[in-house]
C-alpha positions as CSV (number, residue, x, y, z in Angstrom):
1,M,-1.3,-11.2,15.9
2,S,-2.6,-10.8,12.2
3,I,-3.0,-8.2,9.7
4,Y,-6.7,-7.7,10.8
5,D,-5.5,-6.5,14.4
6,F,-4.4,-3.2,13.1
7,V,-6.4,0.0,12.9
8,M,-5.1,2.8,10.7
9,K,-6.1,6.3,10.2
10,D,-7.5,7.3,6.7
11,V,-7.2,10.6,5.0
12,D,-10.2,12.0,6.8
13,G,-8.8,11.1,10.2
14,N,-11.3,8.3,10.6
15,Q,-10.0,5.0,12.2
16,V,-10.2,2.1,9.9
17,S,-10.0,-1.5,11.2
18,L,-8.1,-3.8,8.8
19,A,-10.5,-6.4,9.9
20,D,-13.0,-4.6,7.5
21,Y,-11.0,-6.3,4.8
22,K,-11.3,-9.9,5.9
23,G,-11.8,-12.1,2.9
24,K,-10.2,-9.7,0.6
25,V,-6.9,-9.9,-1.4
26,L,-4.9,-6.9,-0.3
27,L,-2.1,-5.0,-1.9
28,I,-0.4,-2.6,0.8
29,V,1.8,0.0,-0.7
30,N,3.7,2.9,0.6
31,T,3.5,5.8,-1.8
32,A,4.7,9.2,-2.8
33,T,3.5,11.8,-5.2
34,G,7.0,13.4,-6.2
35,C,8.8,10.1,-6.9
36,G,10.2,8.6,-10.2
37,F,7.7,5.6,-9.3
38,T,4.7,7.9,-8.9
39,P,3.3,6.9,-12.3
40,Q,2.8,3.4,-10.8
41,Y,-0.4,4.8,-9.5
42,E,-1.9,4.4,-13.0
43,G,-1.0,0.7,-13.0
44,L,-2.3,0.3,-9.4
45,E,-5.7,1.9,-10.3
46,K,-5.9,-0.3,-13.5
47,L,-5.5,-3.4,-11.4
48,Y,-8.0,-2.0,-8.9
49,Q,-10.6,-1.5,-11.5
50,Q,-10.0,-4.8,-13.0
51,Y,-10.2,-7.0,-9.9
52,K,-12.1,-5.1,-7.2
53,D,-15.3,-6.9,-8.0
54,Q,-13.5,-10.2,-7.4
55,G,-12.5,-9.1,-3.7
56,F,-9.3,-7.2,-4.5
57,E,-8.3,-4.0,-2.4
58,I,-5.4,-1.6,-2.6
59,L,-4.5,0.2,0.6
60,D,-2.4,3.2,-0.1
61,F,-0.1,4.7,2.7
62,P,1.8,7.8,1.7
63,C,5.1,8.2,3.2
64,N,7.4,11.1,3.2
65,Q,10.5,9.3,4.4
66,F,12.4,8.9,1.1
67,G,13.7,12.2,-0.1
68,N,10.7,14.3,1.0
69,Q,8.7,12.9,-2.0
70,A,5.3,12.9,-0.4
71,P,5.0,16.6,0.7
72,G,1.8,18.2,1.6
73,T,-1.3,17.2,3.4
74,E,-3.4,14.1,3.1
75,K,-6.0,16.1,1.2
76,E,-3.5,17.5,-1.3
77,I,-2.0,14.0,-1.8
78,V,-5.6,12.6,-2.5
79,S,-6.3,15.5,-4.9
80,F,-3.1,15.0,-6.7
81,C,-3.8,11.3,-7.2
82,Q,-7.5,11.9,-8.3
83,L,-6.5,14.5,-10.9
84,N,-3.5,12.9,-12.4
85,Y,-4.3,9.1,-12.0
86,N,-8.0,8.8,-11.2
87,V,-7.2,6.9,-8.0
88,T,-10.4,5.4,-6.5
89,F,-8.8,2.8,-4.1
90,K,-8.5,3.5,-0.3
91,Q,-5.9,6.0,0.7
92,F,-4.8,6.4,4.4
93,A,-3.0,9.2,6.3
94,K,0.8,9.6,5.8
95,I,2.9,7.2,7.9
96,E,6.4,6.2,8.4
97,V,7.5,2.9,7.3
98,N,11.1,2.7,9.0
99,G,12.5,3.8,12.1
100,A,11.5,4.9,15.7
101,N,8.2,6.2,14.4
102,E,7.3,3.6,12.0
103,A,3.6,2.4,11.9
104,P,3.2,-0.8,13.8
105,L,1.4,-2.3,10.7
106,Y,4.8,-1.9,8.8
107,T,6.7,-3.5,11.5
108,Y,4.3,-6.4,11.2
109,L,4.7,-6.5,7.3
110,K,8.4,-6.4,7.4
111,K,8.5,-9.2,10.0
112,Q,6.4,-11.4,7.7
113,K,8.4,-10.7,4.5
114,G,11.7,-9.2,5.1
115,G,12.7,-9.4,1.5
116,L,16.2,-10.1,-0.1
117,L,17.7,-7.0,1.4
118,G,16.5,-7.3,4.9
119,S,13.5,-5.9,6.5
120,A,13.9,-2.2,6.0
121,I,11.7,-0.6,3.3
122,K,14.1,0.7,0.8
123,W,12.0,3.1,-1.1
124,N,8.6,4.4,-2.0
125,F,6.1,1.8,-3.9
126,T,7.2,-1.3,-1.9
127,K,4.2,-3.5,-2.1
128,F,2.9,-6.3,0.1
129,L,0.6,-8.8,-1.1
130,V,-2.0,-10.4,1.4
131,D,-4.3,-13.2,0.8
132,R,-7.9,-13.6,1.8
133,E,-7.0,-15.2,5.2
134,G,-4.8,-12.3,6.0
135,N,-1.4,-14.0,5.3
136,V,1.3,-11.9,3.9
137,V,2.3,-13.9,0.9
138,D,4.7,-11.7,-1.1
139,R,6.7,-8.5,-1.1
140,F,7.6,-6.6,-4.2
141,G,10.2,-3.9,-4.5
142,S,9.7,-0.3,-6.1
143,V,11.0,-1.4,-9.5
144,E,8.4,-4.1,-9.8
145,T,5.5,-2.6,-11.6
146,P,1.9,-3.3,-10.8
147,E,1.6,-5.0,-14.1
148,K,4.1,-7.5,-13.0
149,L,2.0,-8.4,-9.9
150,E,-1.2,-9.3,-11.9
151,K,-0.5,-12.9,-12.1
152,S,0.2,-13.2,-8.4
153,I,-3.0,-11.2,-7.6
154,K,-5.0,-13.4,-9.9
155,A,-3.7,-16.5,-8.3
156,L,-5.1,-15.5,-4.9
157,L,-8.5,-14.4,-6.3
């Protein structure tokens, strides 16, 4: 089993194979539009713009499990992100990241990098960094801003 075995639904309902991202450095993030950490979209987009030409991709998975902070449809979320933060990286359909209905991708990510506080995702904007070979190399909590991840991203590019 690898990161490339997963197929996820994008905001348009299309099935997207993560195998499409082979050879890329990935930052996988569970997001929310009504969270205190929502301004991190700005930093994420900045990182994306700076490194996308070097093989860097951000995969955004909205999640409404934490305080109902990702309300609305996928289209509303995308519109919010584009209008407020000029987001251009790949956004996917809403998922659950914990519990009985969690996306298998997140079961896998958490198994690879459980984090200091155990495997459960604690809040919005938890970030997983994946190298060009598909290895989950690091996990960052909500409070770790995109700017703090730049050095780790650059090392993998």
